[in-house]
C-alpha positions as a Markdown table, in Angstrom:
| # | Residue | x | y | z |
|---|---|---|---|---|
| 1 | Met | 20.7 | 31.3 | -60.0 |
| 2 | Leu | 22.5 | 28.8 | -57.9 |
| 3 | Asp | 26.3 | 28.4 | -57.5 |
| 4 | Leu | 28.1 | 25.9 | -55.3 |
| 5 | Asp | 31.8 | 26.5 | -55.6 |
| 6 | Arg | 34.2 | 23.8 | -54.2 |
| 7 | Val | 31.7 | 23.3 | -51.4 |
| 8 | Ser | 32.2 | 20.4 | -48.8 |
| 9 | Val | 30.5 | 19.4 | -45.6 |
| 10 | Val | 32.4 | 17.6 | -42.8 |
| 11 | Ala | 30.7 | 16.6 | -39.5 |
| 12 | Asp | 32.2 | 14.8 | -36.6 |
| 13 | Gly | 35.3 | 14.1 | -38.7 |
| 14 | Arg | 33.3 | 12.4 | -41.4 |
| 15 | Thr | 33.0 | 13.8 | -45.0 |
| 16 | Ile | 29.3 | 14.1 | -45.8 |
| 17 | Leu | 29.9 | 15.9 | -49.0 |
| 18 | Ala | 33.2 | 16.0 | -50.9 |
| 19 | Pro | 34.3 | 19.2 | -52.6 |
| 20 | Leu | 31.5 | 19.9 | -55.2 |
| 21 | Thr | 31.3 | 22.6 | -57.9 |
| 22 | Trp | 27.8 | 22.8 | -59.3 |
| 23 | Arg | 25.9 | 25.6 | -61.0 |
| 24 | Val | 22.2 | 25.9 | -62.0 |
| 25 | Ala | 21.3 | 28.5 | -64.6 |
| 26 | Glu | 18.2 | 30.1 | -65.9 |
| 27 | Gly | 16.0 | 27.7 | -67.8 |
| 28 | Glu | 17.6 | 24.6 | -66.3 |
| 29 | Arg | 15.7 | 21.8 | -64.6 |
| 30 | Trp | 18.2 | 19.7 | -62.5 |
| 31 | Leu | 17.6 | 16.1 | -61.2 |
| 32 | Val | 19.8 | 15.2 | -58.3 |
| 33 | Leu | 20.1 | 11.4 | -58.0 |
| 34 | Gly | 21.6 | 9.1 | -55.5 |
| 35 | Ala | 20.9 | 6.5 | -52.9 |
| 36 | Asn | 19.9 | 7.3 | -49.3 |
| 37 | Gly | 23.0 | 8.8 | -47.6 |
| 38 | Ser | 24.6 | 9.9 | -50.9 |
| 39 | Gly | 24.5 | 13.6 | -50.0 |
| 40 | Lys | 21.3 | 14.7 | -51.9 |
| 41 | Thr | 19.7 | 16.4 | -49.0 |
| 42 | Thr | 22.9 | 18.0 | -47.9 |
| 43 | Val | 23.2 | 19.6 | -51.3 |
| 44 | Leu | 19.7 | 21.0 | -51.0 |
| 45 | Arg | 20.3 | 22.2 | -47.4 |
| 46 | Leu | 23.2 | 24.2 | -48.7 |
| 47 | Ala | 21.2 | 25.5 | -51.7 |
| 48 | Ser | 18.3 | 26.5 | -49.3 |
| 49 | Met | 20.7 | 28.2 | -46.9 |
| 50 | Tyr | 19.8 | 25.9 | -44.0 |
| 51 | Leu | 23.3 | 24.6 | -43.8 |
| 52 | His | 26.7 | 26.4 | -44.0 |
| 53 | Pro | 29.5 | 24.5 | -45.9 |
| 54 | Ser | 32.8 | 23.5 | -44.3 |
| 55 | Thr | 34.6 | 24.8 | -47.2 |
| 56 | Gly | 33.7 | 26.6 | -50.4 |
| 57 | Thr | 31.1 | 29.2 | -51.1 |
| 58 | Val | 27.3 | 29.1 | -51.8 |
| 59 | Thr | 25.7 | 31.8 | -53.9 |
| 60 | Val | 21.9 | 31.9 | -54.4 |
| 61 | Val | 20.3 | 34.3 | -56.9 |
| 62 | Gly | 23.3 | 36.5 | -56.8 |
| 63 | Glu | 23.7 | 36.7 | -53.0 |
| 64 | Arg | 26.6 | 34.9 | -51.2 |
| 65 | Leu | 25.8 | 32.8 | -48.1 |
| 66 | Gly | 27.4 | 34.3 | -45.1 |
| 67 | Arg | 27.3 | 37.9 | -46.6 |
| 68 | Thr | 23.5 | 38.4 | -46.8 |
| 69 | Asp | 20.4 | 38.2 | -44.6 |
| 70 | Val | 19.2 | 34.7 | -45.3 |
| 71 | Arg | 15.7 | 35.5 | -43.7 |
| 72 | Ala | 15.2 | 37.9 | -46.7 |
| 73 | Leu | 16.9 | 35.8 | -49.3 |
| 74 | Arg | 14.8 | 32.6 | -48.5 |
| 75 | Arg | 11.8 | 34.5 | -49.7 |
| 76 | Arg | 13.4 | 34.2 | -53.2 |
| 77 | Val | 13.8 | 30.4 | -52.9 |
| 78 | Gly | 10.7 | 28.1 | -53.4 |
| 79 | Leu | 11.4 | 25.1 | -51.1 |
| 80 | Met | 9.5 | 21.9 | -50.6 |
| 81 | Ser | 10.9 | 19.4 | -48.1 |
| 82 | Ala | 9.7 | 16.9 | -45.5 |
| 83 | Ala | 11.5 | 18.9 | -42.8 |
| 84 | Leu | 9.7 | 22.1 | -43.8 |
| 85 | Ala | 6.3 | 20.3 | -44.1 |
| 86 | Ala | 6.7 | 18.8 | -40.6 |
| 87 | Glu | 7.0 | 22.4 | -39.1 |
| 88 | Leu | 3.7 | 23.7 | -40.7 |
| 89 | Arg | 0.7 | 23.4 | -38.4 |
| 90 | Pro | -1.9 | 20.9 | -39.9 |
| 91 | Ala | -4.8 | 23.1 | -38.7 |
| 92 | Leu | -3.8 | 25.9 | -41.3 |
| 93 | Thr | -5.8 | 26.1 | -44.4 |
| 94 | Ala | -4.2 | 25.5 | -47.8 |
| 95 | Thr | -4.4 | 29.2 | -48.5 |
| 96 | Glu | -2.6 | 30.1 | -45.3 |
| 97 | Ile | 0.1 | 27.4 | -46.0 |
| 98 | Val | 0.8 | 28.9 | -49.4 |
| 99 | Met | 0.4 | 32.5 | -48.3 |
| 100 | Thr | 3.1 | 32.1 | -45.5 |
| 101 | Ala | 5.8 | 31.6 | -48.2 |
| 102 | Lys | 5.6 | 35.4 | -48.9 |
| 103 | Tyr | 7.7 | 35.9 | -45.8 |
| 104 | Ala | 9.3 | 32.4 | -45.7 |
| 105 | Ala | 7.3 | 32.0 | -42.4 |
| 106 | Leu | 5.6 | 29.1 | -40.8 |
| 107 | Glu | 2.6 | 30.9 | -39.2 |
| 108 | Pro | 0.3 | 33.5 | -40.8 |
| 109 | Trp | -0.1 | 35.6 | -37.7 |
| 110 | Trp | 3.6 | 36.5 | -37.8 |
| 111 | His | 2.9 | 39.0 | -40.5 |
| 112 | Thr | 0.1 | 41.0 | -42.1 |
| 113 | Tyr | -1.3 | 39.7 | -45.4 |
| 114 | Thr | -3.6 | 41.5 | -47.9 |
| 115 | Asp | -6.5 | 40.3 | -50.0 |
| 116 | Ala | -4.1 | 40.4 | -52.9 |
| 117 | Asp | -1.9 | 37.9 | -51.0 |
| 118 | Arg | -4.7 | 35.6 | -50.5 |
| 119 | Gln | -5.8 | 35.8 | -54.1 |
| 120 | Ala | -2.2 | 35.1 | -55.2 |
| 121 | Ala | -2.1 | 32.1 | -52.9 |
| 122 | Val | -5.4 | 30.7 | -54.4 |
| 123 | Ala | -3.9 | 31.3 | -57.9 |
| 124 | Cys | -0.9 | 29.1 | -57.0 |
| 125 | Leu | -3.3 | 26.4 | -55.6 |
| 126 | Asp | -5.2 | 26.6 | -58.9 |
| 127 | Arg | -2.0 | 26.2 | -60.9 |
| 128 | Met | -1.4 | 22.8 | -59.0 |
| 129 | Gly | -4.9 | 21.7 | -59.4 |
| 130 | Val | -6.0 | 22.2 | -55.8 |
| 131 | Ala | -7.9 | 25.5 | -55.7 |
| 132 | Trp | -10.9 | 23.7 | -54.4 |
| 133 | Ala | -8.9 | 23.0 | -51.2 |
| 134 | Ala | -8.2 | 26.7 | -50.5 |
| 135 | Gly | -10.4 | 26.8 | -47.4 |
| 136 | Arg | -9.6 | 23.3 | -46.1 |
| 137 | Ser | -7.2 | 22.6 | -43.4 |
| 138 | Leu | -4.0 | 20.7 | -44.3 |
| 139 | Ala | -5.0 | 17.9 | -42.0 |
| 140 | Thr | -8.2 | 17.1 | -43.9 |
| 141 | Leu | -6.3 | 16.5 | -47.2 |
| 142 | Ser | -4.9 | 13.3 | -48.5 |
| 143 | Ser | -1.1 | 13.0 | -48.6 |
| 144 | Gly | -1.1 | 13.6 | -52.4 |
| 145 | Glu | -3.3 | 16.7 | -52.0 |
| 146 | Gln | -1.0 | 18.0 | -49.2 |
| 147 | Gln | 2.1 | 17.6 | -51.5 |
| 148 | Arg | 0.4 | 19.6 | -54.2 |
| 149 | Val | -0.4 | 22.3 | -51.6 |
| 150 | Leu | 3.2 | 22.4 | -50.6 |
| 151 | Leu | 4.2 | 22.5 | -54.2 |
| 152 | Ala | 1.9 | 25.5 | -54.8 |
| 153 | Arg | 3.6 | 27.1 | -51.8 |
| 154 | Thr | 6.9 | 27.2 | -53.7 |
| 155 | Leu | 5.3 | 29.5 | -56.4 |
| 156 | Met | 4.0 | 32.2 | -54.0 |
| 157 | Asn | 6.8 | 34.7 | -54.5 |
| 158 | Glu | 7.7 | 34.0 | -58.1 |
| 159 | Pro | 10.9 | 32.5 | -56.8 |
| 160 | Gly | 14.3 | 32.7 | -58.4 |
| 161 | Val | 14.9 | 29.0 | -57.9 |
| 162 | Ile | 12.6 | 26.1 | -56.8 |
| 163 | Leu | 14.1 | 23.3 | -54.6 |
| 164 | Leu | 12.1 | 20.1 | -54.2 |
| 165 | Asp | 13.5 | 17.4 | -51.9 |
| 166 | Glu | 11.7 | 13.9 | -52.5 |
| 167 | Pro | 8.3 | 15.5 | -53.1 |
| 168 | Ser | 6.7 | 12.0 | -53.8 |
| 169 | Ala | 7.7 | 10.5 | -50.5 |
| 170 | Arg | 4.8 | 8.9 | -48.6 |
| 171 | Leu | 2.5 | 9.0 | -51.7 |
| 172 | Asp | 0.7 | 6.0 | -53.1 |
| 173 | Leu | 0.7 | 5.3 | -56.8 |
| 174 | Ala | -2.2 | 7.6 | -57.7 |
| 175 | Gly | -1.0 | 10.4 | -55.4 |
| 176 | Arg | 2.5 | 10.1 | -57.0 |
| 177 | Glu | 1.2 | 10.3 | -60.6 |
| 178 | His | -1.0 | 13.4 | -59.7 |
| 179 | Leu | 2.1 | 15.1 | -58.2 |
| 180 | Val | 4.3 | 14.1 | -61.3 |
| 181 | Ser | 1.6 | 15.6 | -63.5 |
| 182 | Ala | 1.6 | 18.8 | -61.4 |
| 183 | Leu | 5.4 | 19.0 | -61.5 |
| 184 | Gly | 5.3 | 18.6 | -65.2 |
| 185 | Glu | 3.4 | 21.9 | -65.4 |
| 186 | Leu | 6.6 | 23.5 | -64.0 |
| 187 | Thr | 9.3 | 21.5 | -65.7 |
| 188 | Thr | 7.9 | 22.0 | -69.1 |
| 189 | Asp | 7.0 | 25.7 | -68.7 |
| 190 | Pro | 9.8 | 27.8 | -70.2 |
| 191 | Ala | 8.8 | 30.8 | -68.1 |
| 192 | Ala | 9.1 | 28.9 | -64.8 |
| 193 | Ala | 12.0 | 29.4 | -62.5 |
| 194 | Pro | 15.1 | 27.1 | -62.6 |
| 195 | Leu | 14.2 | 23.9 | -60.7 |
| 196 | Val | 16.1 | 21.3 | -58.7 |
| 197 | Leu | 14.4 | 17.9 | -57.9 |
| 198 | Val | 16.1 | 15.5 | -55.4 |
| 199 | Thr | 15.1 | 11.9 | -55.6 |
| 200 | His | 16.2 | 8.3 | -55.7 |
| 201 | His | 13.2 | 7.1 | -57.7 |
| 202 | Leu | 13.5 | 7.6 | -61.5 |
| 203 | Asp | 9.8 | 6.8 | -61.9 |
| 204 | Glu | 8.8 | 10.0 | -60.2 |
| 205 | Val | 10.8 | 12.2 | -62.5 |
| 206 | Pro | 8.6 | 14.4 | -64.7 |
| 207 | Ala | 9.3 | 15.1 | -68.3 |
| 208 | Gly | 11.2 | 18.3 | -69.0 |
| 209 | Met | 14.2 | 17.8 | -66.8 |
| 210 | Thr | 17.3 | 19.1 | -68.6 |
| 211 | His | 20.3 | 18.2 | -66.3 |
| 212 | Val | 21.3 | 15.6 | -63.8 |
| 213 | Leu | 23.8 | 15.5 | -60.9 |
| 214 | Met | 24.5 | 11.9 | -59.7 |
| 215 | Leu | 25.9 | 11.4 | -56.2 |
| 216 | Arg | 27.4 | 8.4 | -54.4 |
| 217 | Asp | 28.8 | 8.5 | -50.8 |
| 218 | Gly | 29.0 | 12.3 | -51.0 |
| 219 | Val | 31.0 | 12.3 | -54.3 |
| 220 | Ala | 29.7 | 13.5 | -57.6 |
| 221 | Val | 29.7 | 10.5 | -60.1 |
| 222 | Ala | 28.6 | 12.7 | -63.0 |
| 223 | Ala | 26.9 | 16.0 | -63.8 |
| 224 | Gly | 25.7 | 17.5 | -67.1 |
| 225 | Ala | 22.9 | 17.5 | -69.7 |
| 226 | Leu | 20.5 | 14.7 | -68.8 |
| 227 | Asp | 20.3 | 13.1 | -72.3 |
| 228 | Asp | 24.1 | 12.7 | -72.4 |
| 229 | Thr | 24.9 | 12.1 | -68.7 |
| 230 | Leu | 22.2 | 9.8 | -67.5 |
| 231 | Thr | 23.2 | 6.4 | -68.8 |
| 232 | Ala | 22.8 | 2.9 | -67.6 |
| 233 | Ala | 26.5 | 2.8 | -66.7 |
| 234 | Ala | 26.4 | 6.1 | -64.7 |
| 235 | Leu | 23.3 | 5.0 | -62.9 |
| 236 | Ser | 24.7 | 1.7 | -62.1 |
| 237 | Glu | 27.8 | 3.4 | -60.5 |
| 238 | Thr | 25.6 | 5.8 | -58.6 |
| 239 | Phe | 23.6 | 3.1 | -57.0 |
| 240 | Ala | 26.4 | 0.4 | -56.8 |
| 241 | Met | 24.0 | -2.1 | -58.7 |
| 242 | Ala | 23.9 | -3.2 | -62.3 |
| 243 | Leu | 20.9 | -1.4 | -63.7 |
| 244 | Thr | 19.0 | -1.1 | -67.0 |
| 245 | Leu | 17.6 | 2.3 | -67.9 |
| 246 | Glu | 14.6 | 3.0 | -70.1 |
| 247 | Arg | 13.4 | 6.3 | -71.6 |
| 248 | Arg | 9.8 | 6.2 | -72.4 |
| 249 | Pro | 8.2 | 8.0 | -75.4 |
| 250 | Asp | 6.3 | 10.3 | -73.0 |
| 251 | Gly | 9.7 | 11.5 | -71.4 |
| 252 | Arg | 9.3 | 9.4 | -68.2 |
| 253 | Leu | 12.2 | 7.2 | -67.0 |
| 254 | Ser | 12.3 | 3.7 | -65.6 |
| 255 | Ala | 15.1 | 1.6 | -64.2 |
| 256 | Trp | 15.6 | -2.0 | -62.8 |
| 257 | Ala | 18.2 | -4.4 | -61.8 |
| 258 | Ser | 20.0 | -6.2 | -64.6 |
| 259 | Pro | 20.3 | -9.9 | -63.8 |
| 260 | Gly | 23.7 | -11.4 | -64.7 |
| 261 | Arg | 25.5 | -8.1 | -64.7 |
| 262 | Glu | 27.9 | -7.0 | -62.0 |
| 263 | Val | 29.1 | -3.5 | -61.0 |
| 264 | Asp | 32.2 | -2.5 | -59.0 |
| 265 | His | 31.1 | -1.7 | -55.5 |
| 266 | Asp | 34.3 | -0.1 | -54.4 |
| 267 | Arg | 35.0 | 3.7 | -55.2 |
| 268 | Arg | 38.7 | 4.2 | -56.0 |
């Protein structure tokens, strides 16, 4: 459903992302881990077709970037990001916010919607536990409630792939836990679309993730099945800090600094 083939991004003579080959298949839930500036958001911008690569090819749900109408193709991608959220008018109701995803739009008055569209939007809100907010404006909701509305928006078109860029940013502890619970509804649903979650906080990763891509300074440290690939050693290399990794019985993850251990800070 998502194929980045030898993709790189260079800007102002600086390599933002080194050549990367990465594929997301049906049934997979990918975690993209890395520190700030590691290239995580760049990967997601490529996958959501808001950025063209310097080299390589990007294929999304069978369509190649540069050879397709991205305005139509974006309707098949469920995207949640801070950049997108900032462009949505706070006065819009939760139903309108979700409904605009049908045309990958930012305003409901750009297109015509039916009662069936409104019902579908409310159903998406209900799935994320915020159907009660259907008629409320985004501005009147808490940060956690807003994030669940935006998550509901990714489901509107029964997307081919769902892309989530740090969805728990700005949330307090309670808001984060509510969102992680809502995310868990998707990551553990075998019928849900393939999903990519970008983060640098392991404690906000829901159960059900199947694979991990780990980035450092624009270079892939490791990629593969999560149970085999996400190790304390790989995590330490990714964040240039000696870390201990814990997998809890409920499937959640935790990590913390390991006193007395050192890690090589130089990439060779």
